[in-house]
N, C-alpha and C positions, 0 to 999 in steps of 0.2 A: 239881497236876499241870503245869502248861501252866508255870506262873510256874518248880518247878524248871526244869524242862525248859529254859524263857529262858536258867535259872542254871546251867545246866552247859552250856551253848552259849556262853554266855558266857565258860566261864572258860577249855572246852577252846580256845574262840580267842584268846585271854590266853595261853595256852601259846605254843599256836605259832606266833603273836608274838613271842615272845620267843624261839625258840627259833631262828630266826632270823637267820643274823651280821650285823654292824653292819657298815656299807658309807659308806664315805665319801664323798658324791654331791654336789658342788663346779654343777653344772648340773644344770635340769631334762630339759634334754637336749643329753648330751654328744659332740662327735664322735664319729666309730670310726676307729678308729689302725692296725683286721689291715691286715696285710700277707700280702704270700706269703711262705713257707721256703726257705730260705736254703739257704746250700754254705757262707758266704765268702768270698768270689773275688768278692760282690757290692762296685763300688764304694760307700767310707760306712758299710760295715758293722761289719768290726770295727774294732780300734784301727786299726792299718795296715794297710798294704798286707806280703802272702805269700808271692811272687813263688817259683815251684819249688818250693810248698807239696803234701803231695800231700793224699790226701783225709783223711784222721788228722788231719796237724796242722793242716789247715784248721779240722777236729772241737772242734781244742784248743782254738781258736785263740776257736769263738767259743763255747762252752766259758766261756772263762776272759776275753772281755769280758760276759757274762753273766753270768755273778758281781759282775763288777766294780760295773756295772750298778744292780743291784741291791744294792752294797754303795752303791755312791750317792747310790741314793731311803734306805737306814736314814740316813743322817748327812742328807739333804735334807730328809726329807718327815716330820719327824718333830714339825711345826707343826698334823696332825692324826692325833691317838693312833687313832682307830679303824680306819686303812691298815692298821697292825699291818705293819710295813715291816722295823722293828726283828728285831721276834719270827718274823717271816718268812724273814731274814736268816740269823738265829743257827740254825731250824732250817735250813735249805737249805745250811749251815756242816756239821752233823752229822749230814746222810741220807743226803747227796754229796759224804762231804769222798775218800772212794777215788777217784771219777772227777775230784770238781775235780784230789787229786794225781796221777793221772795225766797228767789235759790237762797237768798246770804242769810237768812233767817232760816231753811230749813240744812246747812248743813247749818249752824249754830247751834242749832237744837237736835243734831247730829251726832255732833262734840258733845254735846252734857249730856248725852246721854249713856254713848260708851265711855267716856274720861270717867276715874274714881271721885273727883271733886270738879267742880264748877270751876275751881282756877288750872283744875287738869284737863279739863274738858277747853276753856280761852287760849292755853297755853299751843294746847293740837289743833287749832283752829288756828291759830298765829302761824305755827311751823306749815299746817297747809299753804298758805298763804306765800310763806317763804318758797318753798320749794316748788312753788311755782314760778318761777318770775324767773327762780336760780337754775331752771331746767327748760326755760328759751331765749336763755343768756347766750349768745350764738356770735360767733361773730366769722369763720371760715366758710359757715353755709351765709353770712344777712346778708346774700342779694336774693336767694331763692326761697329764704324763710318772709322778705320783706316783700319781694312781689309775691310772693303765698299769701298774704297778711294782706295786701290790698287788692285782692279780690274778696277775700272773702269777709271781709267789711264793708266792701261797696254791696254785697248781697244781702249783709244786714242792715243796711239804711234802706233793703229791699223787705225787707220779713218781716212779713206782718206779727204784729205785736201782738205780744201771748206765741209765738211760732219759735223766738229763740233759738227754744233748744232744743228743737229740728233737725238746727245749721249748725249747732252745736255738734252732735249726733254723724249730720251725717258729713264733715270736715276738718273734724276733729285728731283724726287720720293724716292727714292731705298736711295739715299745720306740721303733726309730727314729724311727716315723713320727708318735710321741708327743711328740719335741722340739719340734716344728712348734706357734705359738701356737694354740692356736683360744678363741675363747669358748664363749657358749651356743648352742646349735642349735637350739635349739624359739622360738624372735623375735625378729627382726631385732635388729642392735650396734644402737648409734648412733654415729657420730664425732664427736669430741669435739676441738677447736681452741683451742688457745691464741690468746686475745687479746690482747694487747699492751694496756696501761693505760698513757697518759700522765699525769701531774702538771704541772698549772699549774705552773711558777718563782715562791717564793715572797718575791725577794728585794723588800724596801724600795726598790728601782729602781722595780722594773718599772709600778709602783702610785702614785696619785694620793693624797691624801686622800680623794675619794669612791670609791678602794674600784676604780677604775677600771682598763684594763689601759692599760699605756704601752707600745704599736706601735712608735712615734719611738723607745725608749732596746732594748727590750727580744724585737723583732719579732713577725710574727705570731701570734698567739696558738692552741695548741693543744689550748686546752682551752675544752669546752663554751660559748657563750656564758649565764649567768646574771647577774641581778636586781644591779645596785649593789650590793653592801651598805660602809655610810660604817664607818670604822674607829676603832674609840674609846677614843681623847686619856685615858692617863696626865693 
């Protein structure tokens, strides 16, 4: 009977472990990236400043910036499939389609209103989108960014429709913080320094028949002194 209880407990434990979703973990302890909620008018939060924007227009800017950032993650983080950045982004487009369209329409009206002409407004809108994508292109902080985008994308899947903007306000600063490179937090990191290595000149003129360096002909040797080695004759 005791053996049976142990076996049943082992099976239940295995099922519990298998039910937990897999998640990529690059470090034993990652840097906390959490930040304060934002409104959209803070420096460096959205693609570019939106002067004279209303609260609704700023919220639209946050929504569109968050969508673009998760799009970058879907493209940039495929090196680790367990992050599910592609799947999360596709689900985001489907679940929050109406809110995303509303945000884009609001942004279009904002740039039309603030631009001198319709063409200037369209150009400003295009530049706004381009700057968002450029601001999330990262190499040194790729792991931290991808981990953070993974959790935000997963939360977006469980965010009720019509409330994606609230998620963007709550998590945008966190996503921006993840663009700063951080490594392992549990153990101290080592600083590696490049050491310039030199090699001796191998010109025949710099060596005599005994394999000794000829300082008079080639200057002071920058190579450590080694025992003389005779040059084999052909």
